[in-house]
Structure formats: C-alpha cells, structure tokens
C-alpha positions in Angstrom: 81.8 114.7 79.9 84.9 115.3 82.0 87.0 118.1 80.7 90.6 117.0 79.6 93.3 118.6 81.6 97.1 118.3 81.7 96.8 116.7 85.1 94.2 114.1 84.0 96.7 112.9 81.3 99.1 111.7 83.9 102.0 113.9 82.9 105.1 113.7 85.2 105.3 116.3 87.8 108.2 118.3 86.3 106.3 118.5 83.0 103.2 119.8 84.8 105.3 122.4 86.6 106.9 123.5 83.5 103.5 123.9 81.8 102.1 126.0 84.7 105.3 128.1 84.6 104.8 128.6 80.9 101.1 129.7 81.4 99.6 126.6 79.7 96.4 126.2 81.7 94.5 123.6 79.5 95.1 121.7 76.3 94.3 123.4 73.0 92.0 121.4 70.6 94.9 119.9 68.7 96.6 119.0 71.9 93.4 117.5 73.4 93.0 115.3 70.2 96.7 114.3 69.8 98.0 114.0 73.4 96.1 110.9 74.5 97.0 109.0 71.4 100.7 110.1 71.7 100.9 109.2 75.3 99.4 105.8 74.5 102.3 105.2 72.1 100.1 105.5 68.9 101.3 107.3 65.6 99.5 110.6 65.0 98.5 112.4 61.7 97.7 115.9 62.9 96.2 118.8 60.7 95.8 122.2 62.4 96.7 125.8 61.6 99.8 127.5 62.8 99.7 128.9 66.3 97.4 126.3 67.7 99.9 124.5 69.9 101.1 121.7 67.6 104.7 121.7 69.1 103.3 120.6 72.6 101.0 118.1 71.0 104.1 116.0 69.9 106.7 117.3 72.5 104.7 116.3 75.6 104.3 112.5 74.9 108.0 112.4 73.8 109.1 113.9 77.2 106.7 111.9 79.2 108.0 108.6 77.7 111.6 109.6 78.1 110.9 110.7 81.8 109.4 107.2 82.4 112.2 105.4 80.7 115.4 107.2 81.4 118.4 106.1 79.1 121.8 107.3 78.2 122.1 107.8 74.5 125.2 106.4 72.9 127.8 108.6 71.2 126.3 110.5 68.2 123.0 108.7 68.6 119.6 110.3 69.0 116.6 108.9 70.9 114.2 111.3 69.2 114.3 113.2 65.8 112.2 116.1 64.9 112.5 117.5 61.3 111.5 121.1 60.6 111.4 122.8 57.2 113.1 126.0 58.4 115.8 127.0 60.8 113.6 129.4 62.7 110.9 126.8 63.2 113.7 124.3 64.4 115.0 126.8 66.9 111.4 127.4 68.1 110.7 123.7 68.5 114.1 123.1 70.4 113.2 125.9 72.7 109.9 124.5 73.3 111.4 121.1 74.3 113.7 122.8 76.6 110.9 124.8 78.1 108.6 121.8 78.7 111.5 119.5 79.7 112.8 121.7 82.6 113.7 119.3 85.4 114.0 116.3 83.4 117.8 116.6 82.7 117.4 115.7 79.0 119.8 116.8 76.4 118.4 118.6 73.3 120.6 119.4 70.2 119.8 121.8 67.4 121.0 120.7 64.0 120.5 123.2 61.2 122.3 124.8 58.3 123.6 128.4 58.1 126.0 128.0 61.0 129.2 126.0 61.5 128.8 122.1 61.8 131.7 121.5 64.1 129.8 122.7 67.2 126.8 120.5 66.3 129.2 117.4 65.8 130.8 118.2 69.3 127.3 118.3 70.9 126.3 115.2 69.2 129.4 113.3 70.3 127.9 113.0 73.7 124.7 111.6 72.3 121.3 113.3 72.4 117.9 112.6 73.9 116.2 115.0 71.4 117.6 116.2 68.1 115.7 119.0 66.2 116.9 120.1 62.8 116.3 120.8 59.1 116.6 118.0 56.5 119.8 119.2 54.8 122.0 119.5 57.8 120.5 116.3 59.3 121.4 114.3 56.2 124.9 116.1 56.2 125.7 114.7 59.7 124.2 111.4 59.0 126.5 111.0 55.9 129.6 111.4 58.2 128.0 109.2 60.9 128.0 112.3 63.3 124.3 111.5 63.7 123.0 108.1 64.2 119.2 107.4 64.2 119.2 103.6 63.8 117.9 103.3 67.3 115.7 106.3 67.3 112.5 105.7 69.3 110.5 108.9 68.2 110.2 110.6 64.9 108.1 113.8 64.1 107.8 115.4 60.7 106.5 118.9 61.4 105.0 121.3 58.8 105.0 118.5 56.2 103.4 120.5 53.5 106.1 123.2 53.7 108.6 120.4 53.4 107.1 119.4 50.2 106.9 123.0 48.9 110.7 123.3 49.5 111.7 120.1 47.8 112.8 118.3 50.8 111.2 114.9 50.1 114.5 113.1 48.8 116.1 114.1 52.1 113.1 113.0 54.2 113.1 109.6 52.4 116.8 109.1 53.3 116.0 110.0 56.9 113.0 107.5 57.0 115.1 104.8 55.4 117.7 105.0 58.2 115.1 104.9 61.0 114.3 101.6 62.9 111.0 99.9 62.0 110.0 100.0 65.7 109.4 103.5 66.5 106.6 106.0 67.3 106.0 108.7 64.6 103.9 111.7 64.1 103.2 114.0 61.1 101.8 117.3 61.5 100.8 119.8 58.8 98.7 122.9 58.4 97.3 121.6 55.2 96.9 118.0 53.8 97.4 117.7 50.1 97.4 114.4 48.4 101.0 114.2 48.4 101.3 114.4 52.1 98.6 111.8 52.6 100.8 109.5 50.5 103.8 110.3 52.5 101.9 109.6 55.8 100.7 106.1 54.6 104.4 105.1 54.1 105.6 106.8 57.4 102.8 106.1 60.0 101.5 102.8 61.3 97.6 102.9 62.0 97.7 106.5 63.0 95.2 108.4 64.9 94.0 111.2 62.8 93.4 114.5 64.4 92.1 117.4 62.3 91.4 120.9 63.8 89.9 123.6 61.6 89.0 123.1 58.0 92.1 122.5 55.7 93.5 125.8 54.3 91.1 128.0 56.4 92.4 131.4 57.6 92.4 132.3 61.3 88.8 133.5 62.2 90.2 136.4 64.4 92.1 137.9 61.5 90.3 140.8 59.6 91.5 140.6 55.9 91.7 143.7 53.6 93.1 144.3 50.2 94.3 147.5 48.6 94.2 147.6 44.7 97.3 149.7 43.7 99.8 150.0 40.9 103.1 148.2 41.5 105.0 151.5 41.4 102.9 153.0 44.2 103.2 150.1 46.6 106.2 151.5 48.5 104.4 154.7 49.1 101.2 153.0 50.3 103.3 150.7 52.5 105.0 153.7 54.2 101.6 155.5 54.6 100.1 152.4 56.3 103.1 151.9 58.7 102.8 155.5 59.9 99.5 154.6 61.6 100.3 154.1 65.3 97.8 151.3 65.5 100.3 149.1 63.6 102.3 148.4 66.7 104.2 145.4 65.4 104.0 144.4 61.7 105.5 141.7 59.4 105.8 142.5 55.8 105.9 139.7 53.4 107.7 139.7 50.0 108.1 136.9 47.4 112.0 137.3 47.1 115.0 137.9 49.2 116.1 140.9 47.3 112.7 142.3 47.5 112.8 142.0 51.3 116.1 143.8 51.5 114.8 146.6 49.1 111.7 147.1 51.2 113.5 147.2 54.5 116.0 149.7 53.3 113.2 151.8 51.9 111.3 151.8 55.2 114.4 152.8 57.2 115.0 155.6 54.7 111.4 156.8 55.7 112.4 156.6 59.4 110.4 153.6 59.9 112.5 151.0 61.9 112.6 147.7 59.9 114.9 144.7 59.5 114.9 142.0 56.8 114.9 138.1 57.4 115.4 135.7 54.5 117.3 132.6 53.5 120.5 134.6 52.2 121.3 135.6 55.8 123.4 133.4 57.9 121.5 131.7 60.8 123.0 134.1 63.5 121.9 137.1 61.5 118.4 135.6 60.9 118.0 134.9 64.7 119.2 138.4 65.5 116.7 140.0 63.2 113.9 137.9 64.9 115.1 138.7 68.4 115.2 142.4 67.6 111.7 142.2 66.3 110.5 140.2 69.3 112.2 142.6 71.7 110.6 145.6 70.0 113.9 147.2 68.9 112.4 147.3 65.3 108.8 147.7 64.6 108.7 146.0 61.2 110.0 142.6 60.2 110.3 142.1 56.3 110.4 138.4 55.5 110.0 135.9 52.7 107.9 132.7 52.8 110.8 130.6 53.9 110.5 132.3 57.4 106.7 132.3 57.5 106.2 129.4 59.7 109.1 129.9 62.0 108.1 133.4 63.3 106.3 132.9 66.6 106.1 136.4 68.1 103.2 137.5 70.3 101.6 140.8 69.7 102.0 141.0 65.9 99.1 143.4 65.2 99.3 143.4 61.4 100.6 141.1 58.6 101.0 142.9 55.2 101.4 141.2 52.1 103.6 143.7 50.0 103.5 141.0 47.2 100.9 138.3 47.2 102.3 134.7 47.1 101.9 132.7 44.0 100.9 129.7 46.1 97.6 130.4 47.9 98.6 128.1 50.8 101.5 130.5 51.7 99.0 133.2 52.3 97.4 131.2 55.1 100.7 130.6 56.7 101.7 134.2 56.4 98.6 135.7 58.0 98.9 133.1 60.7 101.7 135.2 62.3 99.0 137.4 63.7 95.9 136.6 65.8 98.0 134.1 67.9 96.8 132.6 71.2 93.3 134.0 70.9 94.4 137.6 70.0 92.9 139.6 67.1 94.8 140.7 64.1 94.7 142.3 60.7 95.9 141.1 57.4 96.5 143.7 54.5 97.3 142.7 51.0 98.6 145.1 48.4 97.6 143.8 45.0 98.5 145.2 41.6 97.2 144.1 38.2 99.7 141.3 37.8 98.6 139.6 41.0 94.9 139.5 40.6 95.0 135.7 39.7 96.9 135.1 42.8 94.3 137.0 44.8 91.5 135.0 43.2 93.3 131.7 43.9 93.7 132.8 47.7 90.1 133.7 48.0 88.9 130.4 46.3 91.2 128.4 48.6 90.1 130.0 51.9 86.5 130.8 50.9 86.9 134.4 52.3 86.4 137.5 50.1 88.7 140.2 51.3 87.4 143.6 52.2 88.4 146.3 49.7 90.2 149.0 51.6 91.1 151.1 48.6 91.0 150.9 44.8 88.5 149.1 42.7 88.2 145.3 42.6 88.2 144.2 38.9 85.0 142.5 37.8 86.8 139.5 36.3 90.2 137.9 36.6 90.5 137.8 32.9 90.8 141.6 33.0 94.1 141.2 34.8 97.3 141.2 33.1 99.3 138.0 32.8 101.3 137.6 36.1 104.9 138.4 35.3 107.8 136.5 36.6 109.8 138.5 39.1 113.4 138.7 38.0 114.6 137.5 41.4 112.5 134.3 41.2 114.4 131.0 40.4 112.0 128.8 38.4 114.4 126.3 36.9 115.2 123.3 39.0 118.9 122.9 39.7 120.7 120.1 38.2 121.7 118.7 41.5 118.7 119.5 43.7 120.2 118.0 46.8 122.7 121.0 47.2 119.8 123.5 46.8 117.9 121.8 49.4 120.7 121.7 51.8 121.4 125.4 51.3 117.8 126.1 52.1 118.1 124.3 55.3 
C-alpha cells in the first residue's frame, strides 16, 4: 500500500512549501483520514484527541480549493467560516491558516470577543476569504450585517463538544440557519457524545467519518499520577512540586477564575514565576499571558478549563490539576496540553476528600488508574465526603443565556 504524502494529495505548490517550512513531513492519522475526503469536496465528521493535527485536516482542503478557484469576496462577506469555542483556540486556528496559506494572497480575519469590535468591522468591510471566530462575536457582527455568511462556501465547527459544554448551541443554530444550503462542512471534536452526533446529523451531508483514538482516551505518552492531600495543604504541595527543576514548563489548572488568580499570586510570592489566564481577562491580557509562557518568561501558567483547548505550547513537561474538574472529559483536554507532537509528558492530580468522586469518574471514563504518588487511595468512593460547591462556581443558568455566552466568547 502506497504511503500517503502531502505531495500525493495534489496540494498546490505554495501550500506544499508552507508545510515544508513549518516542518510538516507527512500527514498525521487524522489528516490522512480527513484530507482526501475534504479535498474531494465531502463533508467530514472527525474525532481525535487534541494535539493530533486537526486544524490542518480542515484548513488544507479549504486553502487548496480557494487556491484553485480565486474569488474576490464582497464587502463584509466570508468565503469560509470556522467556529471555535475559545478565543485562544480561534487565534491558534487563524495563525495556522496564515502559516499554511503563505503565498496564496488570501485574507483571514479573526472575530472574537474581549477586544473592540470596530477593528474587526473595519477588516470585514473589505470582505474576507476566511473568518475564524467565537460564536458570541460572530453572531454580534451578523446581527449588524458586518458579517455576511449567506454565500459561505466552507463551514467548520471545531471542538464541538466544548461548544456544547459552554452553552453555545443557540448561537451555533443561528449561524447554521444563515448559511447557504450548498456548502462543504466539517465537524471536529475530541469526544463524540450523543448530542454532538445529533448536531452532526443536521449539519453534515453524507459525511465521511474519521475516528482516531478511542473516544475520551488520554494521550498514551502521558504518565498520570495522583497525590491524595487535604485541601488546605494543596498550595504547599504545589510549591514543593514546582521547585523540582525537572518541571521545566508547567500548566496548573483550577476550576475557577478567582482560584487561578489566587494560585498564581501564591506561586509568585514563593518566588516561582507564574501568570494566570482565564475568561475574566481581556483578550490582549490573555494573549500576553500565553506569549509570556510560550517565550519562557514565566515557568508556570495557571489556567481554567475555558483555556484548556486553546493552549498549544511545545515543551510543556507537566500538567498539574490543582483542582480536579467536575466533568471528566475536561481532564482529557487538560492533560492533552502535554505530550504533544510525539513528546512525553507527566500529568499530576492533587485530590482532596471532596474530589474523590471526580477522580473515580475520570478513571472510569479514561480506563486508566492513576499511579498514587503520595497519600492513601480510599478503598471506596462512598468513603469520600460529598463534593462541596466552590463559592466561585456559578451553577444557576442566567435568565438571558445569550449574554453569558457572548461574554464567554
């Protein structure tokens, strides 16, 4: 059987050169499965873990078809629309399109919340070949006709399961209703719950299904450890772990925004360089925190789940779950920030008595029993105290959910 290569796919010369310059030597499994279908004009339903090359799997077919059929978009109109659940992931996708599209003279526009809309409106006034954005701001610009998608040829919904978690389905339905019937679509997700399959049935037409890795599996190159510790002792244990020089670059996850700020402040007080990244920060501040972490100006990034899928930084040696997520799927996405591009990584969980049910749910979902690094694993989950609601967690649905969704974007 002939090995699939980027050259054998018939990609345009500028795209092949851009791939070579970016160090892409051969397609990853998700790319090998999705690219032939996408290049043939088929809809694609893709399932793969983060860090497996999903962006190129949908970006390259779009770029190839635009290179073969150059058109000038009309004012405020988009030829391709890519929806992302978080600003960071949208920024990452837009950068990938620019990287792979070098030499094609295509216009990509980023449309996200957290920054002023006037600059985005100005860029859209010239029309855009590719628009990458978050649902809230996309719907915002659509409502004022500063973004027109009625002639959009390509539509991609990325990280669909996270869209569901964040409550973006009403906005997604508005977007899909405004799209033309004749279009090529793709839906990619790290997990595939029933709700996403139902969404895919209404969005995709006779899709090619590409599934890489078992659903909700954790990266095989990640060692997983758990420390059983009292909640009050977590900050001391975290500082002790981070003083180990083998933790060259670490991401620490908390459940809440205030928790992220508190942990980052505490680490800096211990002379451990850290910065926080969460949804209460403006987009410029979030991007600055990510760039400082990527550049090595800070050794520790403290983040919430909102940012879990938008952090694509090479060389992350450790992911530390300071607080276990109450949704086991979020754990999969958190630890996917390490062991990227074939590298090895270590995931550490700090688990107190109130989080034992979360730990059991994670191990049941992933099928992996974590190694006990310290403390004693309780014999039964029933021995755990009932998980207590964190004072920072918002559990009531807002009366006007669309505003909460747009703020999140």
